[in-house]
C-alpha positions in Angstrom: 0.0 0.0 0.0 2.8 2.4 0.9 4.6 1.7 -2.4 1.3 2.2 -4.3 0.8 5.6 -2.6 4.4 6.7 -3.3 4.0 5.7 -7.0 0.9 7.8 -7.2 2.4 10.9 -5.5 5.3 10.9 -7.9 2.9 11.9 -10.7 2.1 15.7 -10.6 -1.2 15.3 -12.4 -2.3 12.6 -10.0 -1.2 14.7 -7.1 -3.5 17.6 -8.3 -6.4 15.2 -8.9 -5.8 13.7 -5.5 -5.9 17.2 -4.0 -9.2 18.0 -5.7 -10.6 14.6 -4.5 -9.7 15.4 -0.9 -11.3 18.9 -1.1 -14.5 17.3 -2.7 -14.5 14.7 0.1 -14.5 17.5 2.6 -17.1 19.8 1.0 -19.6 17.3 -0.5 -20.5 15.8 2.9 -20.8 19.4 4.3 -23.2 20.4 1.5 -25.2 17.2 1.9 -25.4 17.7 5.6 -26.6 21.3 5.2 -29.2 20.2 2.6 -30.5 17.4 4.9 -30.5 19.8 7.9 -32.5 22.3 5.8 -35.1 19.7 4.8 -35.3 18.3 8.3 -35.6 21.8 9.9 -38.2 22.9 7.4 -40.2 19.8 8.1 -40.1 20.3 11.9 -40.9 24.0 11.7 -43.7 23.4 9.3 -45.1 20.7 11.6 -44.9 23.0 14.6 -46.5 25.8 12.6 -49.4 23.5 11.6 -49.9 22.4 15.1 -49.8 26.1 16.3 -52.2 27.2 13.6 -54.6 24.4 14.5 -54.6 25.4 18.2 -55.0 29.2 17.5 -57.7 28.5 14.9 -59.6 26.1 17.3 -59.5 28.8 20.1 -60.7 31.4 17.6 -63.6 29.4 16.4 -64.5 28.6 20.0 -64.5 32.3 20.7 -66.7 32.9 17.7 -69.0 30.1 18.7 -69.3 31.4 22.3 -70.2 35.0 21.1 -72.6 33.7 18.4 -74.3 31.4 20.9 -74.7 34.4 23.3 -76.2 36.4 20.4 -78.6 33.6 19.6 -79.5 33.3 23.3 -80.4 37.1 23.4 -82.4 36.9 20.2 -84.2 33.8 21.4 -84.9 35.3 24.8 -86.6 38.4 23.4 -88.3 36.4 20.6 -89.8 33.9 23.1 -91.0 36.5 25.6 -94.7 35.8 25.5 -95.5 39.3 27.0 -93.8 41.1 24.1 -95.4 38.8 21.6 -98.9 39.3 23.3 -98.4 43.1 22.9 -97.6 42.7 19.3 -100.4 40.3 18.6 -103.1 42.4 20.4 -101.7 45.8 19.3 -104.6 46.6 17.0 -107.2 45.5 19.6 -106.4 48.1 22.2 -107.1 51.8 22.3 -104.7 54.3 20.9 -103.5 55.5 24.3 -102.5 52.0 25.1 -100.8 51.6 21.7 -98.5 54.5 22.5 -97.5 52.8 25.8 -96.8 49.6 23.9 -94.7 51.6 21.4 -92.6 53.1 24.2 -92.4 49.8 26.0 -91.2 47.8 23.1 -88.7 50.4 22.0 -87.2 50.5 25.5 -87.0 46.7 25.7 -85.4 46.4 22.3 -82.9 49.1 23.1 -82.0 47.4 26.4 -81.2 44.2 24.5 -79.2 46.1 21.8 -77.1 47.8 24.4 -76.4 44.6 26.3 -75.1 42.8 23.2 -72.1 44.3 21.4 -72.9 42.3 18.2 -76.4 43.8 17.7 -76.6 46.8 15.5 -80.4 47.2 15.1 -83.6 45.3 16.2 -87.0 45.5 14.5 -90.3 43.8 15.2 -92.5 43.1 12.2 -96.0 42.0 13.2 -98.2 39.6 11.4 -100.3 42.5 10.2 -97.3 44.4 8.9 -96.6 46.9 11.6 -92.9 47.8 12.5 -91.4 48.5 15.9 -87.7 49.4 16.3 -85.2 50.1 19.1 -84.8 53.5 17.6 -87.2 56.2 16.6 -86.3 55.6 12.9 -85.7 52.0 12.0 -83.4 51.0 9.2 -85.8 49.1 7.0 -87.9 50.4 4.2 -91.2 48.9 5.1 -92.7 48.4 1.7 -89.5 47.0 0.2 -89.1 44.6 3.0 -92.7 43.3 2.9 -92.3 42.7 -0.8 -88.8 41.1 -0.5 -88.4 37.5 -1.6 -86.5 36.5 1.5 -89.3 37.7 3.9 -92.0 36.0 1.9 -90.1 32.7 1.7 -89.2 32.8 5.4 -92.9 33.0 6.4 -93.4 29.7 4.6 -90.2 28.1 5.9 -90.5 25.5 8.6 -87.4 26.9 10.3 -87.8 29.4 13.1 -84.5 31.2 12.5 -82.3 31.9 9.5 -79.1 33.8 9.1 -78.7 35.8 5.9 -75.4 37.2 4.7 -75.1 39.7 1.8 -78.5 38.8 0.4 -79.0 40.0 -3.2 -82.2 41.7 -2.2 -81.0 44.1 0.5 -82.7 47.1 -1.1 -85.0 47.1 2.0 -82.1 48.4 4.2 -82.1 52.2 4.4 -78.3 52.5 4.9 -75.9 51.4 2.2 -74.3 48.4 3.9 -71.2 47.0 2.1 -71.7 43.9 4.2 -74.9 42.8 6.0 -75.6 40.0 8.3 -79.3 39.7 9.2 -81.1 37.2 11.5 -84.8 36.4 11.0 -86.6 34.9 14.0 -90.3 34.0 14.1 -92.4 35.2 16.9 -95.2 33.1 18.4 -97.9 34.2 20.9 -99.3 31.6 23.2 -102.7 32.3 24.9 -102.2 31.8 28.6 -103.7 28.5 29.8 -106.1 30.2 32.2 -107.4 32.5 29.5 -107.7 29.6 27.1 -109.8 27.7 29.6 -112.0 30.7 30.3 -112.7 31.3 26.6 -112.9 27.5 25.8 -109.9 27.7 23.5 -108.5 24.2 22.5 -104.8 23.4 23.2 -104.0 23.1 19.5 -105.4 26.6 19.0 -103.5 28.4 21.7 -100.5 29.3 19.4 -100.6 32.3 17.1 -98.1 33.8 14.7 -97.3 37.2 16.1 -94.7 38.3 13.5 -90.8 38.2 13.1 -87.9 39.7 14.9 -85.3 41.2 12.5 -81.8 41.5 13.9 -79.1 43.4 12.0 -75.7 42.2 13.2 -72.8 44.6 13.8 -70.4 43.3 11.1 -67.4 45.1 12.6 -68.0 43.5 16.0 -68.2 40.1 14.4 -65.1 40.7 12.3 -63.1 41.7 15.5 -63.5 38.1 16.7 -61.1 36.7 14.1 -59.4 39.5 12.2 -56.9 40.2 15.0 -56.1 36.5 15.3 -52.6 35.9 16.7 -51.1 33.9 13.9 -47.7 34.6 12.5 -47.4 35.8 8.9 -51.1 35.9 8.4 -51.8 36.6 4.7 -55.6 36.5 4.8 -58.5 35.3 7.0 -61.9 34.5 5.7 -65.2 32.9 6.5 -66.5 30.4 3.9 -69.8 28.7 3.6 -70.2 24.9 2.9 -70.1 25.5 -0.8 -66.6 27.0 -0.6 -67.9 30.5 -1.2 -66.3 33.5 0.6 -68.6 35.2 3.1 -66.2 37.5 4.9 -62.5 38.2 4.0 -59.8 40.8 4.7 -58.7 41.0 1.0 -60.1 40.3 -2.4 -61.1 36.7 -3.2 -57.9 34.6 -3.4 -59.5 31.9 -5.5 -59.0 29.2 -3.0 -62.6 27.9 -3.0 -61.6 24.5 -4.5 -59.0 23.9 -1.8 -61.4 25.0 1.0 -64.2 22.8 -0.5 -61.9 19.8 -0.6 -61.3 20.1 3.1 -65.0 20.7 3.9 -66.1 17.7 1.8 -63.8 15.5 4.0 -66.0 16.3 6.9 -63.0 17.4 9.0 -63.7 19.9 11.7 -60.2 21.4 11.6 -57.3 21.0 9.2 -54.1 22.8 8.2 -52.3 21.9 5.0 -49.4 23.2 2.9 -50.4 24.3 -0.6 -48.8 26.1 -3.5 -50.3 29.6 -4.1 -48.9 32.0 -6.7 -45.6 30.0 -6.8 -45.2 30.2 -3.1 -45.7 27.8 -0.2 -48.5 28.8 2.1 -50.4 27.1 5.0 -54.2 26.9 4.5 -56.1 26.3 7.8 -59.8 25.6 8.0 -62.0 25.2 11.1 -65.7 24.6 11.4 -67.9 27.2 13.2 -70.3 25.0 15.0 -72.7 27.8 16.1 -73.8 28.6 12.5 -74.5 25.8 10.2 -72.3 25.7 7.1 -69.8 28.3 8.2 -66.0 27.7 8.2 -63.2 30.0 9.4 -60.1 29.9 7.1 -56.6 31.4 7.4 -53.7 31.7 4.9 -50.2 32.0 6.3 -47.1 32.8 4.3 -44.1 30.5 4.6 -41.7 33.1 3.5 -40.5 34.1 6.9 -40.1 30.4 7.9 -38.0 29.7 4.9 -36.1 33.0 5.2 -35.2 32.4 8.9 -34.2 28.8 8.2 -32.1 29.8 5.3 -30.4 32.5 7.3 -29.7 30.1 10.1 -28.3 27.5 7.8 -26.3 30.2 5.9 -24.5 31.0 9.1 -23.9 27.3 9.8 -22.6 26.9 6.2 -20.2 29.9 6.7 -18.9 28.3 9.9 -18.5 24.9 8.3 -17.1 26.4 5.1 -14.5 28.3 7.3 -13.5 25.1 9.1 -13.4 23.2 5.7 -11.2 26.0 4.3 -8.7 25.7 7.2 -8.6 21.9 6.7 -8.2 22.2 2.9 -5.4 24.8 3.3 -3.7 22.5 5.8 -4.0 19.5 3.4 -2.8 21.7 0.4 0.2 22.8 2.5 1.1 19.3 3.5 0.8 18.1 -0.2 2.9 21.0 -1.4 5.6 20.2 1.1 5.4 16.5 0.2 5.5 17.4 -3.5 8.6 19.5 -3.0 10.3 16.7 -1.1 9.3 14.3 -4.0 10.7 16.8 -6.6 14.0 17.2 -4.7 14.2 13.4 -4.4 13.6 13.1 -8.2 16.4 15.6 -8.8 18.8 13.7 -6.5 18.0 10.4 -8.1 18.5 12.0 -11.5 21.9 13.3 -10.5 22.9 9.9 -9.0 21.9 8.2 -12.3 23.9 10.7 -14.3 27.0 10.2 -12.1 26.7 6.4 -12.3 26.3 6.6 -16.1 29.4 8.8 -16.3 31.4 6.4 -14.1 30.3 3.5 -16.3 31.3 5.3 -19.4 34.7 6.2 -17.9 35.3 2.6 -17.0 34.4 1.6 -20.6 36.6 4.3 -22.0 39.5 3.3 -19.8 39.2 -0.2 -21.1 39.0 1.0 -24.7 41.9 3.4 -24.1 44.3 0.4 -23.5 42.9 -1.3 -26.6 43.6 1.9 -28.6 47.2 1.9 -27.4 47.6 -1.7 -28.4 46.2 -1.0 -31.9 48.5 2.1 -32.3 51.5 0.0 -31.1 50.6 -2.7 -33.6 50.3 -0.2 -36.5 53.7 1.3 -35.7 55.4 -2.1 -35.5 53.9 -2.8 -38.9 55.5 0.4 -40.2 52.0 1.9 -40.8 52.8 5.3 -39.3 50.2 7.2 -41.4 47.4 4.9 -40.3 48.7 5.1 -36.7 48.6 8.9 -36.8 45.1 9.0 -38.2 43.9 6.5 -35.6 45.6 8.5 -32.9 43.9 11.7 -34.0 40.5 10.0 -33.9 41.2 8.8 -30.3 42.3 12.3 -29.3 39.2 13.8 -30.8 37.0 11.4 -28.9 38.9 12.1 -25.7 38.3 15.8 -26.1 34.6 15.2 -26.5 34.6 13.3 -23.3 36.7 15.8 -21.3 35.0 18.9 -22.8 32.0 18.2 -20.6 33.9 19.5 -17.6 34.2 23.0 -19.2 30.4 23.6 -18.6 30.8 23.4 -14.9 27.5 21.6 -14.2 27.6 17.8 -14.1 23.9 17.4 -14.9 24.2 19.4 -18.1 27.5 17.8 -19.1 26.0 14.3 -18.7 22.9 15.3 -20.8 25.0 16.6 -23.6 27.6 13.8 -23.5 24.8 11.2 -23.8 23.4 12.9 -26.8 26.8 13.2 -28.5 27.5 9.5 -28.0 24.2 8.6 -29.6 24.7 11.0 -32.5 28.2 9.6 -33.2 26.8 6.0 -33.3 24.5 6.9 -36.1 27.1 8.8 -38.2 26.3 12.3 -37.2 29.1 14.9 -37.0 29.0 16.8 -33.7 30.4 20.3 -33.2 30.4 21.8 -29.7 31.2 25.2 -28.3 30.7 25.8 -24.6 31.4 28.3 -21.9 31.7 27.4 -18.2 28.5 28.2 -16.4 28.4 29.3 -12.7 27.2 26.7 -10.3 24.5 29.0 -8.9 22.9 29.6 -12.3 19.4 31.1 -11.9 17.7 28.2 -13.7 16.2 25.0 -12.4 18.8 22.4 -13.4 16.2 19.6 -13.6 14.1 21.7 -16.0 17.2 22.7 -18.0 18.3 19.1 -18.4 14.8 18.2 -19.7 14.9 21.2 -22.1 18.3 20.1 -23.6 17.3 16.4 -23.6 14.2 17.1 -25.7 15.9 19.5 -28.1 18.9 17.1 -28.6 16.7 14.1 -28.9 14.6 15.8 -31.6 17.6 17.0 -33.5 19.4 13.6 -33.5 16.2 11.8 -34.5 15.6 14.2 -37.4 19.2 13.8 -38.7 19.1 10.0 -38.2 16.0 9.5 -40.5 16.8 12.4 -42.9 18.6 10.2 -45.5 21.1 13.0 -46.2 24.9 12.8 -46.1 27.1 15.1 -44.0 24.7 15.3 -41.0 25.8 17.9 -38.5 24.7 18.4 -34.9 26.0 21.6 -33.3 25.6 22.4 -29.6 26.5 25.9 -28.3 26.4 27.5 -24.8 27.4 31.1 -24.6 26.6 34.5 -23.1 24.8 37.3 -25.0 23.7 40.7 -23.7 22.9 39.6 -20.1 21.5 36.2 -21.2 22.7 32.6 -21.1 22.1 31.1 -24.5 21.7 27.4 -25.3 21.6 26.6 -29.1 20.9 23.3 -30.7 21.4 23.1 -34.5 20.8 20.4 -37.0 21.5 21.0 -40.7 19.0 18.6 -42.1 16.1 18.4 -42.8 14.9 22.0 -42.9 11.6 22.5 -41.1 8.9 23.3 -43.6 7.5 26.9 -43.5 3.8 25.8 -43.2 4.4 24.0 -39.9 6.9 26.4 -38.2 4.1 28.3 -36.4 2.5 25.1 -35.0 5.7 23.2 -34.0 5.5 24.2 -30.3 1.8 23.3 -29.9 0.7 20.4 -27.7 0.2 17.0 -29.6 1.8 18.5 -32.8 4.3 16.1 -34.5 5.9 16.3 -37.9 5.3 12.5 -38.3 1.6 12.7 -37.3 2.0 10.7 -34.1 0.2 12.6 -31.2 2.0 10.4 -28.6 5.3 11.9 -29.7 4.1 15.5 -30.2 4.9 16.6 -26.6 8.7 17.2 -26.7 8.8 20.8 -28.0 5.6 21.7 -26.1 7.3 20.6 -22.9 10.4 22.5 -23.8 8.4 25.7 -24.4 6.5 25.2 -21.1 9.7 24.7 -19.1 11.4 27.6 -20.7 8.5 29.9 -19.9 8.4 28.5 -16.4 12.0 29.7 -15.9 11.3 33.1 -17.4 13.2 32.3 -20.6 12.4 32.5 -24.3 12.5 30.0 -27.1 13.0 30.8 -30.8 13.2 28.8 -34.0 15.5 30.3 -36.6 15.9 28.8 -40.1 19.1 29.6 -42.0 21.4 26.9 -43.3 19.6 24.6 -40.9 17.3 24.6 -37.9 18.5 26.6 -34.9 16.5 26.1 -31.6 17.7 29.0 -29.4 16.9 29.1 -25.7 17.7 32.3 -23.7 17.6 32.7 -19.9 18.3 36.0 -18.2 21.4 35.9 -15.9 19.5 37.6 -13.1 
């Protein structure tokens, strides 16, 4: 496992990918954790909000029921008062002076009831013979219009004793222009006292008489106050619906939620809160049945924006904290990998130097062995009186020795070994080599590992081009010199001349003169390494191909 990891860490690209993988392994779980927390938090908050809404809505409907029941109780109490009803029934049968007393009495009693109940705006008696009595001097009904109204005529035939009418289409009988109106009709019955019935021989079944109806105009503002100030967070609208899903009262315009409300009503559920989509937003729709009035339902709509906003803000703070911790961890890992990478690079350079030294030692041993062979050959030629051949042979040996020893004039063993290796290969394939070096300082401001790669690729390309050219008189020229504050490294091959149409593309990645993409990296690597060390690379075509690399001294 250790060897496998070391082999991976030697590759720079793999190291970068490994670094990216580590960062992803840090941040992906963080993001997933935040996402899961967001969903879980939203679910919990929504559940809590639903439970809270149900509780508030239940208490609100209880309050409405309590006050409506009290209103019904007051209406029933006055409607069932046999003394009031007797006065109404017998009104036309008494003298005028008694009628005035009855008028005053009924007005006083109606006014008492009205003052005792906050929800009553106006009370009116309508007798069976079409007389009107009100709690005020001027009652709020247009008598003729009321008597002709459809709702009045139908109620007289109705079996029910009480009906509630909201925003009836035929409200022209009301004197004031009510934007909203809630009216209660209650039938009045007069029962002849038992003693009087016995005295006048009235049968039990004939004791009851229709005395008229009690019309109660409800104070809409008082009724609205029961639910419009409901303590629910982010309330968007609150309404009262009937069992058909039609809006009876609402704070705003109709929000077109009748179908959603009707679905809940049809389920027969007394109270329900559900999450729905409205205008591309999440809202909570709550519905609760008002038991005191048949077919009435209280409904609220709550915005989820604040819930979502608060949750997002909380999670954003958590994300920033986790992101900061993740960044610290990532920076630490990056630092560790950079240090490790530097150590690996230094180790690679040391190994490369060691290999170069061993290669040079090996070549020196071989040359030492060959040197004695050369001496024996020269001695043999001289003994055979072949002095001219001996001299030519000796000149070749001296030339080869100079090539070997000339490497020390450069002053940097890595560069000397790189050039010497290329020279040997060139000579083996019949290439004439010309060299001209200066001695470089040991503290040259260039990465020696990069410089060795640059020269290796340039020399390799030049030797390969000459080897396969098919021309005679193949020349490889290597020069190292100073020029206007630069160190210049020049590699020249006289054949073949690089074609003009490919000169601009020769340094591009994957470009190769032989069409093999796997071999089209040499000059691209050279250019990248030269630029990395703040140098320049030029191709000059004259009597051959000159690849000239310049590095500033400072």
